[in-house]
C-alpha positions as protocol buffer text, in pm:
chain_id: "A"
residue {
  index: 1
  type: MET
  ca { x: 17097 y: -3806 z: 10459 }
}
residue {
  index: 2
  type: ALA
  ca { x: 16892 y: -3576 z: 10246 }
}
residue {
  index: 3
  type: GLU
  ca { x: 17048 y: -3247 z: 10156 }
}
residue {
  index: 4
  type: GLU
  ca { x: 16856 y: -2942 z: 10273 }
}
residue {
  index: 5
  type: LYS
  ca { x: 16782 y: -2686 z: 10004 }
}
residue {
  index: 6
  type: ASP
  ca { x: 16887 y: -2328 z: 10080 }
}
residue {
  index: 7
  type: ASN
  ca { x: 16576 y: -2109 z: 10060 }
}
residue {
  index: 8
  type: SER
  ca { x: 16737 y: -1783 z: 10164 }
}
residue {
  index: 9
  type: ASN
  ca { x: 16712 y: -1640 z: 9811 }
}
residue {
  index: 10
  type: LEU
  ca { x: 16342 y: -1724 z: 9808 }
}
residue {
  index: 11
  type: TYR
  ca { x: 16287 y: -1542 z: 10137 }
}
residue {
  index: 12
  type: ILE
  ca { x: 16483 y: -1237 z: 10022 }
}
residue {
  index: 13
  type: GLY
  ca { x: 16288 y: -1229 z: 9695 }
}
residue {
  index: 14
  type: GLY
  ca { x: 15960 y: -1250 z: 9887 }
}
residue {
  index: 15
  type: ILE
  ca { x: 16058 y: -961 z: 10113 }
}
residue {
  index: 16
  type: ILE
  ca { x: 16156 y: -749 z: 9811 }
}
residue {
  index: 17
  type: LEU
  ca { x: 15827 y: -833 z: 9639 }
}
residue {
  index: 18
  type: ILE
  ca { x: 15626 y: -738 z: 9949 }
}
residue {
  index: 19
  type: ALA
  ca { x: 15818 y: -410 z: 9974 }
}
residue {
  index: 20
  type: ILE
  ca { x: 15749 y: -324 z: 9608 }
}
residue {
  index: 21
  type: VAL
  ca { x: 15379 y: -404 z: 9642 }
}
residue {
  index: 22
  type: GLY
  ca { x: 15366 y: -193 z: 9960 }
}
residue {
  index: 23
  type: VAL
  ca { x: 15524 y: 102 z: 9782 }
}
residue {
  index: 24
  type: PHE
  ca { x: 15268 y: 82 z: 9502 }
}
residue {
  index: 25
  type: ILE
  ca { x: 14980 y: 64 z: 9751 }
}
residue {
  index: 26
  type: LEU
  ca { x: 15108 y: 365 z: 9946 }
}
residue {
  index: 27
  type: LYS
  ca { x: 15180 y: 560 z: 9626 }
}
residue {
  index: 28
  type: GLY
  ca { x: 14824 y: 499 z: 9509 }
}
residue {
  index: 29
  type: ARG
  ca { x: 14680 y: 630 z: 9835 }
}
residue {
  index: 30
  type: GLU
  ca { x: 14915 y: 929 z: 9850 }
}
residue {
  index: 31
  type: THR
  ca { x: 14685 y: 1169 z: 9663 }
}
residue {
  index: 32
  type: GLU
  ca { x: 14346 y: 1053 z: 9794 }
}
residue {
  index: 33
  type: HIS
  ca { x: 14326 y: 1353 z: 10025 }
}
residue {
  index: 34
  type: LEU
  ca { x: 14373 y: 1591 z: 9731 }
}
residue {
  index: 35
  type: GLU
  ca { x: 14037 y: 1517 z: 9572 }
}
residue {
  index: 36
  type: ALA
  ca { x: 13833 y: 1832 z: 9508 }
}
residue {
  index: 37
  type: GLY
  ca { x: 13634 y: 1924 z: 9814 }
}
residue {
  index: 38
  type: ALA
  ca { x: 13545 y: 2215 z: 10038 }
}
residue {
  index: 39
  type: SER
  ca { x: 13883 y: 2224 z: 10208 }
}
residue {
  index: 40
  type: THR
  ca { x: 14067 y: 2217 z: 9876 }
}
residue {
  index: 41
  type: GLU
  ca { x: 13859 y: 2505 z: 9744 }
}
residue {
  index: 42
  type: SER
  ca { x: 13916 y: 2717 z: 10056 }
}
residue {
  index: 43
  type: THR
  ca { x: 14289 y: 2644 z: 10045 }
}
residue {
  index: 44
  type: GLN
  ca { x: 14304 y: 2747 z: 9679 }
}
residue {
  index: 45
  type: ALA
  ca { x: 14108 y: 3066 z: 9754 }
}
residue {
  index: 46
  type: ALA
  ca { x: 14346 y: 3155 z: 10037 }
}
residue {
  index: 47
  type: PHE
  ca { x: 14644 y: 3093 z: 9808 }
}
residue {
  index: 48
  type: ASP
  ca { x: 14493 y: 3313 z: 9538 }
}
residue {
  index: 49
  type: VAL
  ca { x: 14436 y: 3600 z: 9783 }
}
residue {
  index: 50
  type: ALA
  ca { x: 14791 y: 3571 z: 9920 }
}
residue {
  index: 51
  type: ASN
  ca { x: 14935 y: 3554 z: 9568 }
}
residue {
  index: 52
  type: GLU
  ca { x: 14745 y: 3865 z: 9457 }
}
residue {
  index: 53
  type: LYS
  ca { x: 14867 y: 4051 z: 9767 }
}
residue {
  index: 54
  type: ARG
  ca { x: 15224 y: 3942 z: 9690 }
}
residue {
  index: 55
  type: ARG
  ca { x: 15196 y: 4058 z: 9331 }
}
residue {
  index: 56
  type: ALA
  ca { x: 15050 y: 4395 z: 9435 }
}
residue {
  index: 57
  type: THR
  ca { x: 15333 y: 4467 z: 9677 }
}
residue {
  index: 58
  type: SER
  ca { x: 15623 y: 4329 z: 9471 }
}
residue {
  index: 59
  type: ASN
  ca { x: 15873 y: 4559 z: 9309 }
}
residue {
  index: 60
  type: ASN
  ca { x: 15791 y: 4644 z: 8951 }
}
residue {
  index: 61
  type: PHE
  ca { x: 16103 y: 4715 z: 8746 }
}
residue {
  index: 62
  type: THR
  ca { x: 15931 y: 4749 z: 8407 }
}
residue {
  index: 63
  type: GLU
  ca { x: 15883 y: 5127 z: 8435 }
}
C-alpha cells in the first residue's frame, strides 16, 4: 500500500495566496474613481463653497 501524502497545507497556502493577490487587486482598483474629472472638480468646488460658508459663520475668538 502506498501512503497518501497530506496536501492540506498546500491547499491552505493556495487559499491564502489567492486571498493576498485578491486584496492587492482590489486595493489597486480602489482609487480609480478618484481620477481628476468633471465630477471631481464639481465636488471640490462644492466643498470649497461649503467650507468658506462655514468659516464665515464660525465664532472668531481672536478679537
